[in-house]
C-alpha positions as CSV (number, residue, x, y, z in Angstrom):
1,M,116.1,15.6,55.7
2,R,113.3,16.5,57.9
3,F,110.6,19.1,55.7
4,H,111.5,22.6,56.4
5,F,108.2,24.2,57.6
6,F,107.9,27.8,57.4
7,T,108.1,29.9,60.6
8,N,104.4,30.2,60.9
9,K,102.8,27.1,60.3
10,V,101.4,24.7,57.2
11,I,98.3,23.0,57.2
12,V,97.4,20.4,55.3
13,F,93.7,19.3,54.3
14,D,91.8,16.6,52.6
15,I,88.6,16.9,52.7
16,Q,87.8,13.7,51.0
17,N,89.5,11.2,53.3
18,D,88.8,10.6,56.9
19,F,92.1,10.7,58.7
20,S,90.9,9.6,62.2
21,E,93.0,6.8,63.4
22,H,96.3,7.7,63.7
23,M,99.2,10.4,64.0
24,N,102.3,9.9,61.6
25,E,105.3,12.5,61.3
26,V,106.0,14.1,57.5
27,Q,109.2,13.3,57.1
28,N,110.4,15.4,53.6
29,H,109.0,17.3,50.7
30,S,108.3,14.2,48.6
31,E,105.7,13.2,51.6
32,V,104.1,16.5,50.8
33,E,104.3,16.2,47.3
34,S,102.7,12.6,47.8
35,L,99.9,14.2,49.9
36,L,99.6,16.9,47.4
37,R,99.2,14.6,44.1
38,G,96.5,12.5,46.1
39,G,94.7,15.8,46.0
40,A,94.9,17.4,49.6
41,F,95.4,20.9,49.7
42,V,98.4,23.1,52.1
43,V,97.8,26.3,53.3
44,L,100.6,28.3,53.5
45,P,102.4,31.8,53.8
46,T,103.2,32.8,49.8
47,D,105.5,35.8,49.2
48,T,101.9,37.9,49.4
49,I,99.3,36.5,51.4
50,Y,98.0,32.9,52.7
51,G,97.4,30.9,49.9
52,I,95.7,27.8,49.7
53,C,97.0,25.3,46.8
54,A,96.4,22.2,45.1
55,T,98.4,21.2,42.4
56,A,98.1,22.8,39.4
57,L,98.4,19.2,37.2
58,D,95.7,17.6,39.0
59,M,92.3,19.3,37.4
60,T,90.3,17.1,40.2
61,A,92.2,18.9,42.8
62,V,91.7,22.3,41.4
63,E,87.9,21.4,40.7
64,R,87.8,20.6,44.2
65,L,89.6,23.9,45.3
66,Y,86.9,25.8,43.0
67,A,84.4,24.3,45.0
68,L,85.5,25.1,48.3
69,R,86.5,28.5,48.0
70,K,83.0,29.0,46.3
71,R,85.3,30.4,43.4
72,D,83.6,31.6,40.6
73,P,84.4,29.1,37.7
74,S,84.8,31.5,34.9
75,K,87.9,33.0,36.4
76,P,91.6,31.3,36.1
77,M,93.5,31.4,39.6
78,I,97.2,32.2,40.1
79,V,99.8,29.4,39.5
80,L,103.2,29.1,41.7
81,I,106.4,28.0,39.8
82,S,109.5,27.4,41.2
83,S,111.5,28.2,38.0
84,I,110.8,29.9,33.9
85,D,111.3,26.1,33.1
86,D,108.2,25.3,34.9
87,L,106.2,27.8,31.8
88,K,106.7,24.4,29.6
89,T,104.8,22.4,31.6
90,F,101.9,24.3,30.5
91,D,102.9,24.9,26.9
92,I,103.8,28.2,26.9
93,S,106.5,29.3,24.5
94,L,108.6,32.7,25.5
95,T,110.4,34.9,23.0
96,S,114.3,36.0,24.3
97,R,112.7,39.5,25.0
98,Q,110.0,37.7,27.6
99,E,112.3,35.5,29.3
100,N,114.9,38.4,29.6
101,I,112.1,40.2,31.3
102,L,111.2,37.7,33.3
103,E,114.7,36.6,34.7
104,Q,114.4,40.1,35.5
105,I,111.8,40.5,37.6
106,W,111.5,37.1,39.0
107,P,111.6,35.5,41.8
108,G,109.8,38.2,43.3
109,K,105.8,39.3,44.1
110,V,105.2,39.9,40.5
111,S,102.5,38.1,38.1
112,V,102.3,37.8,34.6
113,V,99.8,36.6,32.7
114,L,100.9,34.7,29.7
115,H,99.4,33.0,26.8
116,C,98.4,29.4,27.4
117,G,96.7,28.1,24.3
118,S,96.5,24.7,25.3
119,K,92.8,23.1,25.7
120,N,94.4,20.6,27.9
121,F,94.8,23.4,30.7
122,S,91.4,24.8,30.2
123,Y,90.6,23.7,33.7
124,L,93.4,26.6,34.7
125,H,93.0,29.5,31.9
126,R,88.4,28.7,32.3
127,G,88.5,29.4,28.3
128,T,90.5,32.7,28.9
129,Y,93.8,31.0,27.5
130,S,95.9,32.8,29.3
131,L,97.6,32.0,33.1
132,A,98.4,34.4,35.9
133,V,102.0,32.7,37.1
134,R,104.3,33.7,39.8
135,M,107.9,32.7,41.2
136,P,107.8,33.7,44.1
137,N,111.0,35.2,46.4
138,K,110.4,32.7,49.1
139,K,113.4,30.2,49.8
140,D,111.2,27.6,51.9
141,L,108.4,27.8,49.2
142,L,110.5,27.8,45.9
143,E,111.8,24.3,47.9
144,I,108.9,23.1,47.9
145,L,107.6,24.2,44.6
146,N,110.9,22.4,43.1
147,V,109.2,18.8,44.6
148,T,105.8,19.3,44.3
149,G,105.9,21.0,40.9
150,P,103.4,24.2,39.8
151,L,100.7,25.0,42.3
152,V,97.4,27.1,42.2
153,A,97.4,29.1,45.2
154,P,94.5,31.5,45.5
155,S,94.1,32.9,48.7
156,A,92.9,31.2,51.4
157,N,89.4,32.4,51.9
158,I,85.9,32.2,50.3
159,E,85.4,34.4,47.3
160,G,84.6,37.5,48.0
161,E,85.8,37.9,51.7
162,P,89.0,39.0,53.4
163,P,91.8,36.7,53.0
164,A,92.9,34.9,56.0
165,K,96.0,36.5,57.8
166,N,97.0,33.3,59.7
167,I,96.5,29.5,59.6
168,Q,93.6,29.5,62.4
169,E,91.5,31.8,60.3
170,A,92.0,30.1,57.2
171,S,90.9,27.1,59.1
172,D,88.4,28.6,60.1
173,I,87.0,30.2,57.1
174,L,87.6,27.2,55.0
175,G,85.9,25.0,57.5
176,I,88.1,22.3,57.6
177,T,89.5,20.5,60.4
178,P,93.8,20.4,59.8
179,I,95.6,16.8,59.3
180,I,98.5,18.6,59.3
181,M,100.2,21.4,61.4
182,A,103.2,22.5,62.0
183,P,104.1,24.9,64.7
184,R,107.6,26.7,65.0
185,R,109.5,23.4,65.6
186,Q,111.0,21.5,62.3
187,T,108.0,18.8,62.1
188,A,104.7,18.1,61.5
189,K,101.8,15.3,62.5
190,V,99.6,13.7,60.0
191,R,96.5,12.5,60.7
192,R,96.0,8.8,58.8
């Protein structure tokens, strides 16, 4: 099964490694998951804007993303999830009333701020002990999240600047050379 990219483009960046030798084809979701787990960033259209994403469970990747975007370190980033069960990953407990409300509004373009008291996730909640979480209403994105797990997904821009309107703008704004690009066809190339 080939990785199904969005009708636009998906770019994976890795600013720590040099991928100048040759190109390989990304075959499936697990290869993208492997790249993310290795610290790569993914720029993709979410259900609201273009986001630059990293795995939410990798503190180093999250900190690198803060540095790349020049983001105020006291401001938490949005976390995208694929199911309400993903909240347990962050030690977030819901009352049955809260769960019923989330089941009514998700998936959708609604971000919800939830209490996250775990110090294990201080790199995400930045001392606020709360996380802004969203389950997007975009089938392709949910498929990616099912494989990769939760992703931090701030807008693809430098903090305070207008968000990118497309992949090329994201690349230009963030000043990074893309290593994976997927045009409208169903495959992508990766520089290794």
